[in-house]
N, C-alpha and C positions, 0 to 999 in steps of 0.2 A: 052612238057619235058624241062627242065632246066638243063641238062646236056652237052649243048655246051654254056655255058654262055660265057665261056673263050675264042670263037671265038672271032678274032680283032674285028668286026665291032660290037659284042654286047656287048666285055666289055668297050670298047671306049667311048659307048652310057652311060656307068656307071661311068666311071672312075670320074667325076668331083663328084658325091655325096659319092664316094668311098674314093676319097682325104679327103674330109669335114669327112669321116668315122675318117680316119685315127687325124685329128686335133682334133677333141672331143676325141679320146681316150687321147692322148697327155695331151690336155688341163685336162681331169676327174682327172690324176693319179697327174697333178700338181696340181690342186683344193684340193686334199684331203691332198695329203703332209703337202701345207702348212696349213692345221687345226689338223695336229697330227694325221693321220690316217696312220696305217700301211696296205701295202697291202699284201694280202695273196693268198696262191694256196691250193684249197681243192682238194680231190678226186673227180673224175668223177664218178667211178666205187662203188656205193655204197650198203649196206645190206637192207634200206629202202628208195624208191625214193622221198618221201613226205608224206603229212599227208591226204590232201584236199579229200572228196569223190570223185569229179568228173577226179582229176589227173589220167592219162592213163601212164603207163609209159614203157621206154623198157626195157625188160629183155637179159641178156646173161647167159651162164655159166661159170664158173669159173675150169677149170680142171689145178690145181698147180702141184699132181702128177696125170698123167692120168692112169698110170697101178694100180694106189694103189684104186682106184673107189674114190675120194674124190671130185668129184665135187659140187660145190655150187653156187646157186642162186644170181646172184647179180643183180641190176639196174644201168641205165645211170643218172644220179640224174636231177630231174626235178628243181632244186634249192639249191645253196649252204648253206642253213638256217640252217640245223642240224650239219652240221658240223663248220660253223662260232660259235653257242652257244655254242659248245663245246668249242672252242678257245676261249671265254668270259670267259665260266668260268674257265678255265687253268690260265688265267689272262692276255691275249693278250692286253688289252686294246681297242681302237676304231681302227675297221680293216674293211677292204673294200676288194670284189674280183669283177674283171671283168670276171664273170665264162660261160661259156659254160655250156648250159643246154640242156636239152630234154624232147618234150612232144608227147607222141604219141595221133592220134585222133584231131591233130591240123593241117589245112593248110589254106590258104586263102591270103585275099591283106595284113592284119594285121599279121598273125598267119604264122610259119613256126615248123616242128618239131625239127630243130636245132635251138638255138639261143643264144644270149649274152644278159645275168643278171647283172646290175650291184647293189650289193646289199651291204649294210653297215650297221655296226652297233656301238653305241655310249654308255657307262656305263654314267648312271647318266642322261641321257635325256627324258624330260617326250615327251609325245604326240604334245604339243604346239611346244614343242623346236625341236621335228623332221619336223614339218610342215614347220617351219622358214628356217632350214637348206636346206630341202628338196628345197625350194622356189628357195634360194640363188644359189644353185647350178644349178639349171634349169634356170633360170634367167640368169647367169654367160656364162652357154653353149651355148643359143640360142640368147645370145647379138647380133644384126648387121644382124641376118638370117631372113629368111620370117616368120617365128614364133615368134619372140621376144615379149614376153608378157609384152605389157605395161601395167602398174596398177600393183596393189598388186591381190596378187591371193584371190578370193570370196573362203570365208570358212563358209560352212553350215555343221551342223549334219544332218545326214541320217531324223531325227525327220524333220527338219526344211523343208531339201529336198522336202521328201514325203507331208509333209503339204504344200507347196508353189506348187510343180508341181503334185504333185498325188491326191491333196486335201483329204486327209485322215492322221487320227492319227497312225500313225504306231505304235508305242510303247504300246500303246493301246490294240495290239495284242500278247503282250508279257508279260507273266507271271514273279513273281520276282524270279522264279527259271530259268527263261532264256527260258523257252519253248515257241514255235510259237503256236496261234491258227488261224490254216487256215483261216476258215468261219468266223471270226470275221474280219482277214485283208480285206477277200472278203467283207464283208458285208461294211466295213469302206470305202473302194475303190469305192464302186458300182461296181465292178468287179464279173462275175460268175465266180464259182470256178467251174474250169473241172475237171473229172472223175479221181481219184487217185492223183490230185494234193495236194501236201504238201506245208506247211507254205513255205517253203525255195523256193519252185518251182514258189508259188505266187510273192513270194518277188523279185524274180530275173526276174518276167515278169513285173513287175510294173516298177520295175527299166530298165528295157531296154526299153519299151515299151513308159512308160512315163516321167521319169527324167533324164535319158541319153540325150535324143534328145531335151529336155529345157534347159541344161547348155549351158550358151555363149562359144563360139567357139572361141571367141577372146583374153581371158584371162583364166589364170589358175585359177582350181577351186580345192578345198578338199573338200569329203565327207566323215566326219570323225564320232566319236561315233556310231559303227553300232551296232543293236540289237545283245544281248547277243546269240542265235542262229547261226548269224555269226561269234562268238567269234575267230575260230580256234585256232590261240597260242596266242592270245591276252589274257591282263588282263581285268577284268571286270572292271568297273568304280566303285569305292568306293562309290559314289556320288547315284549311281542308278543300281542296278544289271541286270538291262532289258539291259544295254548299254555296251558292249564291246571299250574297246581303241583302236581302228583300224581307219585309213584313207588311202583312195583313192584319187590319184591326176589324175585329168584330165585335156589334156589341146588340141585345135584344132580338138574338137570331139572324141579324142581318151583317153580309160585308159590307164595312163602313169605308174604308180607305185602304189603299195601297203605297207601299212607299220603297225607296234604294237607298243605299248607300251607292253611289252614282259611280257608276263607268266612265273613266277619262281617258282612256286607251283608243284612239280612233280607229289602230287597226286592228283589234279585236272588237270594235263596235261594229266595222264594214262586215267582218266575216259574218258577225251575227245577223246582222242586216240582211245581207245577201243568202244566209241560211234560211229566215225566215219568208224571204220574198220567194224562194223556190217552193217552200211548202206550199206559201198560199195561192201560187201558181198552180200546184198539183192537187189540192184541195177545192178551191173558188176558180176555176179556170175563167179567164176574163175580168175580173176582182182585181186587176195586180197597180201597182202603182211605184214610181221610181224611187229609188234611196234618196235620202235626205244630205243631200252634200254641204248643205250650209250647218247642219248640227256638224257634219264628219269632219269639217275645216274648224269648227269653233271647239271641238274638244281638246286638242294639245291644249289650248289657253285656258279650260276649263278648272277655276283651283277644285280641290276634294269637296265634295258637299253632298247631303243628303236631302232629301225633296221625297215629298208623299201626295197623292192627289184623293182626295176626300169626296165623296159623295154629298154635297150639301143639303139637295131635296130628302134625302134619307135622313140626314141629321136632323131637319123639320120635322120629317113624319117621327121619328124617337120623341123628338120634346112634344108634340102634341096626340100623341099616340095614333097617329092617321094609319089607316090600315092601306090605304094606295097611295102613290106617289101622284095621281090628278087632282088628290085631295087637298096638297099642298102647291098647288101652282096657281097661280092667278088666272091663265088662260091654259087649260092641257090641251095638248094638238090634235088635233081633229085624227083621233085611230078609233079602231073599237076597242071597247073597254074590256 
C-alpha cells in the first residue's frame, strides 16, 4: 500500500523528482502566460464525468438540503474538457487548466485513479498548429532532462502508421459514414477476429500490439487523423469523412497527450453522445450517466478551436526518468502497488 509514502525515508527518495515536478508546474504556467493564455479553474464535481465509452467515473451524492430529500448524483470529473469548452463558448479566449482528475478502474505503473491533467485550448488553431504548439511545449519542458527530445517529432497519420507497422490499409475498413468493418480490418491485417470482437476492439488490439511498440522511443511521435469511429469530440476531416481530426502524442514509449480539432456541431455531437451512451450501457450495465446538456447548449457559440489534454504526471516521469507514476506524486493514492 502507498499510504505510508509520507514517512521520511520514503519521501526523501522521491524528493528530487518532486522538486522537478514543482519546477515543471512553474515553467508550465510561465510558458502559457507568455503565449497569451489564461489559467482557469473549473469544478471537480460535475453532473457528467466524460463521454468516452470505456471511461469509469467516481460517483458521489450531493445533499444540499438533506431533510428535503433533494439528493443529486454528481461525479468527479475525468477531464475538465466540457467545462473548458463552455468557457470558450462564453468568450474566454485561449485558456488552460492544470486539473486534478479522477478515473475509476485505472491503476498501474503509468496510471493512478487521481492524477493531474494539463489541458489547453486556443480559438482558431488548426490540428497542424496544435501539433506545433504541443511539440514546442514538450520540448521546452524536457530540455536538458533525460527525455530531451532531440530532433523534430515524427508525424504520421494513423493510416500511414498502420501501413508501416501493421501492414494493412486501415481506412479500407471504414465506410463513408464512419462505420468500421471488423471482418474487413481483420482480413487486411492478417489477424484472427476474436469472438464478439468489434471494429474498435480490433483497432486498439492492432494499435497496442503492432503500432505502439514499433514507434521510436528516442523522439516524439504524433499519430494524427484517426479513423472516424474514434472521432469522439473531434471534427471529421472535410477532405475525407472516414477520418477525424484527432492526434495523440507519444514519447519514450508512453502515450503523453490526446488532442482534437474540436467539433462544434451540436446535432452531430448529440448523436455521437447518444451512440456512446448506448454502447456504454451495453458493455457496462449500471454505469450510465446523462448527456451533457450544458455542453450541447454551448457548442453553437463555441469558436473553431483545437485543444489537447496532456498527462502531466507522465511528463514528470519522462523528465526525471521515474519508472512509476507513484514516484512523482507527493502522496500516491492508497492503492495496491
